[in-house]
N, C-alpha and C positions, 0 to 999 in steps of 0.2 A: 328473326331470324328465332326457332327454340333452340334453349342447349343442345337438341340430341342430335336436329339435323347440322349448326353447327360443327359440335366434337364423333360426329360424319367426315365432315372435308376436312374441318383442318386436319385426322390423323392420317389424314390421303395423301393430303399433302407433305408433313412428317418425316411420315415411309421415304416421300424419298430424298429428303436428307437426312435418312441415322438417323433420327430423335424418336425420341418414346418421352412425352408425357404421362405426368398425373392426370389424376383426375383434376385435381386441386388446381393445377395447372394452366390443364383446357378450360377450368372454368373464370380459372383471372383474364385471361382471356378473353372470352365470352364479356366478362363485366364490362373491359377498362375498348369490346367494341359498341355496347348500346352506349355506352360516355361517352364517346366519340363522335355517334349518331343523333345524341342530346345536342350532347354543347355544340357543334357544329352548325342547328339551327340557329341560332345564339351569334357565338362569332366563328368565323373562319377558318380552320385548323385545315378544311381536308379537299380537296373534290372528289372523293375518289370517297362514297355512302352509303354503295351495294352492300350489303355484307363478305356476298361471296369474293366479291372488286378486293371488300377493307384483307379479310385470312388471306388473300395471290400474294397481295402488291402494297402491303405494308407489315403486317404482320411474317407471312411466308417472305417476303425479301429480306425483312432487316437481319432472318435466323440462315438467311444464306452463309453472315461472317462469324457463326458459332466457332466451327472447328481452328481459324484463326486466331481462337481468343485460348491463353495455356488458364492456367484451376488462379483463384484469387487475385486477379491480376489489376489494372485501377484503372479506369474506367473513361472521359471524357465524350461528351454525343453536342460537338460543334455545329450549332442551327436546328438546335432540337425538332426544333415546331411539331407535333403537337405526340413526340414523347418515339420515335426511329430514330434508326433503330433500338437505342440504352432503353424506351420499353422493355419491351421486347426480348430484349438479350436477362434483362432483370428477373424476369420470371421466369423462368429457363434455365436461369446458370444465377443461384441465388451468391455464391462466394464469390461472385462480382464485387464491387465497392466502382457504384458507376456517378457523372458530374452530369447534368444534361444545364447546355445553356441556351439563351435563346436572348433577342433581344427586346422581344413581345411584352409583354407581361398580363397581358389575357393569355398563352400561351402558358404562361410561366403558371396561375393557378388554375386552367388548365391540368396540367401535371400534379400541379401539390395536389386538388383532386379525386386523380387517380391513387396516382401514389396511399393516399391516408386509403381510397375507399377498399388498394386489394390490398394494404398491408404488407408494402414492402418497403425494406431496411436496408439500411445503408447504399442507400440514393439519392444522391439533393439537390437541389435547383437555381439556375442563376438566372435574374435578369441581370441580359449585357451582353457588350456587343465582344465578341473575338478578340476585335485588334486592341483593346484598352484590357480582357482579363491575360493576351495574357503578356503581359505589361509586367499583373501584379506573383510579387516574386512568391505569395502563396501557392501560385498556381502555375505557372513560368516552370518547365521540363519537372514535373514531378509524378506524372500520368506516365503507366505502362505504350496503354494507346490512350490515340487521338480516333476518335469516328464520324463522317459528314457522311448523309445519305444525300446529291444534288442541291447539292446546295449552289458551286463557285466552281469555275472552267477551274483545270488544273493549277494553274499558276495562282490564280489567289487563294485557291481551298488550303496551295502547301501552306498558305502565309499562312494562314487561319490556322492551321491546326501543327502544323513542327515544333514553336514554339515552347507547344506543353509537352511536351512527350521529352519526357528523359534520353540519356547518352542510348542507347541499343535499345532504345520501346521503340515505336511500330507506330504507320500512320494508316491507320484503312480507310483505303478512298471506296465507296461505291456510286459509279457514275453510267450510265447507258453504255447499251456494246459498242457506239460510236465515239471509243476514244485512244487511238491509234494519233494525229492529227494532234490530236487538244495535246497528250504525255510529252508526246516529242517535244511541242513548242515548251514547255512548261520545263524537261532537263534542266533547265538554267538555275530559274528558282528553287531546284530539290536542293542543284547539290553546294546552292551558296548556303541557303537557309539550314546546310548540315544534315541529307540525307540523301540515301543513294538506294533509285526503286531497286528491291528485293523481287517479283515478282507480277506479272498479268494474271489474271484467272477471267477467262470469260466464257457467260455459261448463259440460259435461259433457263427461269423459272419455272415451276417444273408443271408438265402441263401446258408449258403453253410456246409462243414466241414470242413470246416476251423478253430482250435480251437485258444483260447487266454483263456489268465487271467489276471488277474486287483488284482493286492498285495498292503492295502495300510499297509503303517507305520505309527503310532501317534508317534509321539516326545514326551515326558514327563522326557525329562534333557538336560540340554546343554549339545554337542559334547564335549566331553576332548579338549583339543586345537591342542595332537599332530596327529588329521586327519583331514583328510585326510596329507594320508603318501607323500612323493616326486611323484612326475611323474613318470610313472613305477609300483608301487608298489603293490598296491591296486591287480596287475589284476596277479603280475604275483609272491606275498603271500598274499592271500586274510586271511581276517582277519579271 
């Protein structure tokens, strides 16, 4: 796909999100897409490989949470994979300080290449599991926002994310539209880990029938020191 066609399609979607980007920002997304397609031939980064699908299902999907983020906030993107939503957020909001965490080193190598080629600043990558990083004093309860896109059920995800945020901080959980039962089952875990459910926003991605939910958790007290539990436990034995 040529840059001109990419720009036209992308801008059409951005308009629906009330976002307007500079030519330079759009060019960074274009280069990001091409790097993703190129690297995906070597390592498995995404099943979404068509340019039009990448624009909607990766870039636009990631940017649906921009409106929840205040100026200058610190964000950790847990299980970032190919960089979603962290890198799109960084391209659009240069004021943010972002940490990308993923357990697979091949993905980290890809993310470092993207950061370098797109000349992104105040963004770091960490090769680690969430359960291990959440115990690290340098990162524990240090962020304004922890976010994740389609990583785990809400109970497990809460144990991954909540230990990273400060009291008064927020988790922005990006999920599919079918979230009600899962969220109900996670209420106990959310409470034990120190948060309350602040809001639940359901919507479709622009010009599509792709349903999404954004769950906002607000931290009201410190997370007990025994959480997160050792690697693998949150997934096998949700709270």
